[in-house]
Structures are given as C-alpha cells and as structure tokens.
C-alpha positions, 0 to 999 in steps of 0.5 A, spaced: 691 889 288 696 895 288 695 900 283 701 904 281 700 912 282 699 915 275 701 922 274 695 927 271 700 932 270 707 932 267 711 931 273 716 937 276 723 937 276 726 932 281 729 936 287 736 935 290 737 936 298 744 934 301 745 932 308 748 937 312 755 935 316 753 938 322 756 932 326 763 930 326 765 923 322 761 925 316 756 921 313 759 914 313 761 910 319 768 909 316 775 911 318 777 913 311 780 920 310 775 925 309 775 932 307 769 934 310 768 938 316 763 939 321 765 946 323 761 952 322 765 955 316 766 949 312 758 948 312 757 956 311 761 955 304 758 948 303 751 951 303 753 957 298 756 951 294 750 947 294 746 953 292 750 955 286 750 948 284 743 947 283 741 944 290 734 946 293 734 944 300 739 942 306 737 938 312 741 939 318 741 933 323 740 932 330 744 928 335 744 929 343 750 924 345 756 922 342 756 915 338 757 911 332 763 916 330 759 922 331 763 925 337 761 932 336 754 935 334 752 942 333 744 943 334 740 943 328 736 949 329 741 954 331 746 951 325 740 952 320 739 959 321 747 960 320 746 957 314 740 961 312 744 967 313 750 965 309 745 964 303 739 967 299 735 961 296 737 955 299 731 952 304 734 949 310 730 943 313 732 943 321 731 937 325 726 937 331 726 931 336 719 931 340 721 930 347 727 934 348 723 939 343 716 942 345 711 944 339 710 951 343 718 953 343 719 949 336 713 953 333 716 960 336 723 958 333 721 956 326 716 962 326 722 967 327 727 964 323 722 964 317 720 971 318 728 973 318 729 969 312 723 970 307 720 963 309 726 959 307 726 954 313 723 947 314 722 942 319 724 935 319 720 931 325 724 925 328 721 920 332 727 917 335 730 911 334 736 911 339 733 909 346 740 910 349 740 918 347 733 919 351 736 915 357 742 919 357 738 926 357 732 923 362 727 923 357 722 918 357 723 912 351 716 911 349 714 905 345 715 905 338 708 907 335 707 911 341 713 915 339 709 916 332 703 918 335 707 924 339 710 926 333 703 926 329 700 931 335 707 935 335 705 936 327 698 938 328 700 942 334 705 946 329 701 947 324 695 949 328 699 954 332 702 957 325 695 958 322 690 959 327 689 964 332 686 962 339 688 955 337 685 950 341 688 942 341 686 936 346 691 931 345 694 925 349 701 929 349 700 936 348 694 941 349 693 948 348 687 953 350 686 959 346 693 960 344 695 965 339 702 966 336 704 972 333 708 973 328 706 967 325 711 964 319 712 968 313 709 965 306 710 960 304 708 956 311 714 951 313 714 945 310 714 939 314 718 933 313 718 926 316 722 919 315 721 912 317 719 905 314 714 902 319 706 902 318 706 907 323 711 912 320 707 911 313 700 912 316 703 919 319 706 921 313 699 920 309 695 924 314 699 930 316 706 931 313 708 935 307 714 930 305 716 923 307 723 921 307 725 914 306 731 910 306 735 908 300 733 903 296 731 900 289 726 904 285 722 897 285 722 898 293 721 905 293 715 904 288 712 900 293 712 905 299 710 910 294 704 907 292 702 905 299 703 912 302 699 915 296 693 910 297 693 911 304 693 919 303 688 919 298 683 917 304 685 924 307 686 928 302 693 929 303 698 928 298 705 928 301 711 928 296 717 923 297 724 924 298 729 918 297 736 918 301 742 916 297 750 916 298 753 919 291 760 917 289 760 920 282 767 919 278 769 919 271 769 912 271 765 907 274 771 903 276 774 909 280 767 910 283 766 903 285 773 903 288 772 909 293 766 905 295 770 899 297 775 903 300 769 906 305 767 899 307 774 896 308 775 902 313 769 901 316 769 902 324 766 895 325 764 896 332 761 902 331 757 899 325 755 893 329 753 898 335 749 902 330 745 896 327 744 893 333 740 900 336 736 901 329 734 894 328 732 893 335 728 900 334 724 897 328 723 890 332 719 894 337 714 896 332 708 892 331 710 889 324 717 887 327 720 891 322 723 898 321 727 902 316 734 898 317 731 891 318 734 888 311 740 892 311 747 888 311 753 890 315 756 894 308 749 897 308 749 900 315 756 903 314 752 909 311 747 911 316 741 911 312 742 905 307 744 910 302 749 905 298 742 901 296 740 907 292 746 906 287 748 913 285 755 910 284 758 911 277 759 916 272 755 922 271 751 919 266 749 913 270 747 917 276 743 921 272 739 915 269 738 912 276 736 919 278 730 918 273 729 911 275 727 914 282 723 919 279 719 914 275 718 910 282 715 916 285 721 920 288 720 928 288 727 929 291 733 926 292 737 927 299 744 926 298 750 925 302 758 925 299 764 923 302 768 930 301 762 934 301 764 941 298 768 938 292 763 933 291 757 937 291 760 942 286 762 936 281 755 933 282 752 940 280 757 941 274 756 934 271 750 930 274 744 936 275 745 938 268 744 931 265 738 930 269 735 936 267 737 934 260 733 927 260 727 931 264 727 936 258 728 930 252 722 926 256 717 932 256 719 934 249 717 926 247 711 927 251 708 933 248 710 930 241 706 924 242 
C-alpha cells in the first residue's frame, strides 16, 4: 500500500517559475496570433516583469534544430546569463543536454556565471527525447535508460566538480582523475533540476536531483508521482522537491479563459502536433515499461508541449489560486508556468493570482496554528 507523504513542518510557500520563450513559436504548437517574442530585448523585459511580479525562477529551453513551430532558438546558457544580467533576484535555470554538453565544460560555465551573479544560476538536465536532433548533429542516440544513466553520471560529475578538490570519478560515460576546478560556484550551490515520467527518470530524481519536473497533470496523478519518488528517495536520504508544469489562461471570467483555450486548439498546427506526438510517444515506448511523459496525451493535450492544459490553471484568478493550492496539497513545491502573451500575462498573474495564493496559504497556516 502506498502511504501519502506527510509534512512534519508547515510547508513553504509554493514557488513560481516561468518557461523562457527563447525559442520562436511560444509555448503552444498553434498558429494563433501571439504577442510573445523569442528575441533578447523582449525576454530581458519579461524577466524583469517576472521578478517584479513575484516569480522565483525562469527556465530556459535547449533546442538544437528547428521543428514543431520552433524555427529559431537561442542557446540556453548564454541566454540565461543575459537574463541574469538584467535582473537582481530572479534565479535562472539553464537547460543542459548531455551529449552536446560535457560536464567539464558545463561545470566551468555554470561556476563562472554563479560567481558573476551571486549564485542565481541553476541547471535543468535534459536527457533527450528527440532522436532526429541527435542524428542531425552527429551525436549517438542512446537507448532510453542509457540516456538516464548518462544523465545521472553527468549530475554526479557536476556536483563532484563543484564540491571537491582532486575529484576522481569512474563512470561508463565520464571519468575524472584528481580534477580541481577553481573558482567553484558561489553559495548557494547551483540547484539541479530534471524531468521525465519513466521509471528511470523518477529513480534518478530520487537518487541525485534537487528538483523533479513533472508534466502537467491532475492533483491525484501528481500525488501518485510524488509518493513514488519520495518513497524511493527515502532509501537514499535525498529529498527532491517537485515542480509541476502548467499553462495559465487567467481572465476575468471563466468563459473568457475557456474561449482562449478553444481558440489555441482550433488554430493548432495539426502536422506539427502529430509529428511532435509521434516523436515523444516513441521516446516513451522505448522505456522498459513502454510508457513515458506523453503516453496518455490527446491531440489537444499535445498542443501545449508539456501537457500544461491538463493542470487546468484556466479560469478566473480565484479559481486558479484554489487549483494551485490543490497542487501544493498534492506535493508540488513549484508551479512551472507558460502563457500565451507572456509579458502582460505574467504581470496579470503577479497582480491577481499570486496575492490570492499567498492569502490562501496564510489563512491555512492561521487555522493550523489555532487548532
């Protein structure tokens, strides 16, 4: 029988992150008109708006080839540094893809950025789902679980380089002998994020990651993932926190919000959605359990890359705030959010949703203290 995770102390306030649109096409595979831009000036201003609005993190994306509506892409680490230079508190999570990146280079890049920004850089280790991308750039495409074994060695290498002098490691993918990196990252040490729903992904998170990102889902299904990961993590002493993907459509009325969702889906690029679905579902089928992140995603779900519609943060600010509390109750520590028109919708979220979430959290804590 699975036992639900029990908080032994009052939970921290839920944190908020946003997907950085550093690739063209926004965060939906749709031809709906968008005011979101992938360019640097737009994203610098967006980072400032997010910081002013109460967001804690921004997550840059890594893509090497065009596809699925994303014709142009800025590289994630350099772009993360540009956003950090434009802000003072926001932490930026740079996506790294083992294979194209070697941990030696990644460790040095991130340590330098950490020193330059007082520790505001983090990393998201992406194990890879797009075989065509690897073939296009001449990188070997490993079997599903081998990709996660490599990612785990990548994480162990990063952490070892960042915390030890004379670091020695003997893995199947990476090897080090008495390697010392100086300067090491500033305090705090860069947090390590990862995603994935397969058994290999969850087990890796339980062993070595600070944060685990899950695709959008219902609170009930998120709870099942949280319980599974934390039960596994208890065996190792690790305690990964959980981030949940969601696409937000916050409007003054639920009817307005639902109409926007319908318009996004009606304007979906069917060929691109089907191609994306084919690629990601094949990647999941290659896992030993034959199921990955997008195994149960419908066409409509796949219009948003990471099943963000499933989380149902679509409606009025009050409705969305209540649903965010339900995610927190399910074990989520962070909501990773995407929007249609990023700048104005991030500002709206900060003005109308985050204060409602904080008020609900405060009221709940007051009731708990009075009980």
